[in-house]
N, C-alpha and C positions, 0 to 999 in steps of 0.2 A: 374802556371808556365808561363813565358812570351812566347808569340808567336815568333818563331825564324825568321819569315819573316816580321813582323810588327815592325816598328820603334817605340821605346819607348824613351820618353824624358829623363827619369831617366837612367843614364848610357851611354847616347850618348855624343860623343865629335865630333864637326865639325872640319875637317882638311881642310885648304886651302893650296893647294900644288902649290908653285912656280908661282904665278900669277905676273910675272915680265915683265915690258914693252918690253924689248928687245926680249923676246920670245913671249909674248902675241900677239903682232901685226902680227906675222907670223901664228897665229892659225886660222884655218878655222872658219868663223863666230864669230870672237873674241868679237865684241861688245855684242853679246847675251850671250856668255860664261861669260864675265865680269859682265854684268848686273845681271845674275842669281846667280853668286857667291856673289855679293854684297847683293842681296836679302837674300840669305841663311845666311850670316853673321848677317844681321839686324834681321832676324827671330830668329836665335839662341840667339843673345844678348837679344832680347825682352823676350824670353822664359827661359832665364837663362841656356842655353846649353853652356858649355865651348867651346872656339874656339882656335885652335892652327894654326899658320901660319908658313910655311916653305919657304925658298928661296934657290934655287939651284945656287951655285957658284955666289953670287952677284957681285963679282969683274968683272966677265965677262958678266953676264946677267942683271946686274943692280938691282934696288930696286923693291919692290912690288908696283904695280900700286897704285897711290895716292888715287883713289876712295875707295880702300880697306884699305890701311894703315890709312887713315883719320877716319875710323870707330872706332879706338881703342884709348882710352885716353893715354895709354903708349904702343906704338907699339914696340914689341920686337920679330921679327920673328926668327925662329931657322934656322941657316945657315947649309947647307949641301953640300957635293960634291958626296955623294952616291945617287943613284937614289931613293931608298926607303927612306921614311921619317924616318924609324927606324935607318937610318945611321946618322941622325942629333943628335948631342949631346943634351941630355935633352929631346928628344921626348918620349922615353919609360917612363921615370920618370914622365913627364907631364901627360901622359895617366893614369898612376897609381895614381898620385895626384888627378886627376879628377874622379877617380873611373870608368874609361871607361870600358864599356862592348861592346859597339858598336861604330865603327868609321864610320862617315859619310864623304865621300870624295867629294871634289870639286877641280877644278884647272886644271893644265896642266903639262905635256901632258898625255892624257888619256891612251895611250898605253905604256908609259915609267914610269914616276915617280908615277902616280896615280895607274897604274896597279901593279907595283912592291910593292908599299905600301900596296895595297889591299891583294896581295898574302902573304906577310909577316904577315900582321895582321891576316889573316885566319889561317896561320900556328901557330901563337901564341895564337889562341883560341878566338879571338875577332869576333864579328859579323861585317859584312862590308856592308854598303849601299853606292853605288856610284850614285851621283846625275847626271844623264846623260845629262841634259840640262845645267849643270854648270861645265862640263868638256869638254876639247877640245884637238885636235891634229892638226898639220899642214895639214895632209891629212885626209879627212873624213873616208876613208877606214881603216886607222890605228886606229881611234877612235872606229869604230865598232868592229874591231878585238880585241882591248884591252878590251872593255866592254864584248864581248863574252867570252874571256878568264877568266875574273873575275867571270862571271856567271857560267862558267864550273867548276871553283874552289870552288863554294859555296857562292859567294857574291851575293847581291841583287842589281839589277839595278833599280833605282828609278828616280824621277823627283822632281823639286822644290815643286810643289803643293802636290805631294804625301807625301813627307817628312813633309811638313808644317802641313797638316791635320792629319797625323798620330801622330806627336808631340802634336798637339792641342787636339785631341780626341773628343772635344765637342765645341758647338757654343754658349753656354750660360754663358761663363765666361769673366772676364776682359781681359784675354790673347787674346781671339778671337777678341775683340774690338780693342785691341792694335795692332794686326796684320793686320786687315782689310786695313789700308792705304797702306801697303806694297804690297798687292796683287790686288789692283784695277787698 
């Protein structure tokens, strides 16, 4: 039986929530949040973990940051106006198509869209890991409260390196060698 708190590559789906420039630049320590989110996408792609990207009301908040969008050969974010990603048309179906058991969350804002997605995912029976150093809010206090609420609801608060090494599990394979340049 899989460990409920350890991240397993099989059944994981990385979700990048609303990393759009108009909102991103208002986020506390946004360069670090963006850098860590980019790292998570590159790691997921290297390890064959599916990635879903959402955009909150792109007409008003603009497009996903180019550093992220450029990582996908055919970039097709799911648009939404509901804060939870489950409100995006096609989101639940994409999770099902990928055989998702665990949702790994990155993006913004930690206390709004990330938190509401996490709570909905937990309610629907998914495991939830939130990558704390790859999520952000305008106010640091709101990020901390959002992460605390996710933890109280049964989600796991993690970090880029924790997720990476749990997905990898071992250092003697080709995957580890492929990932090394991303973490140096």
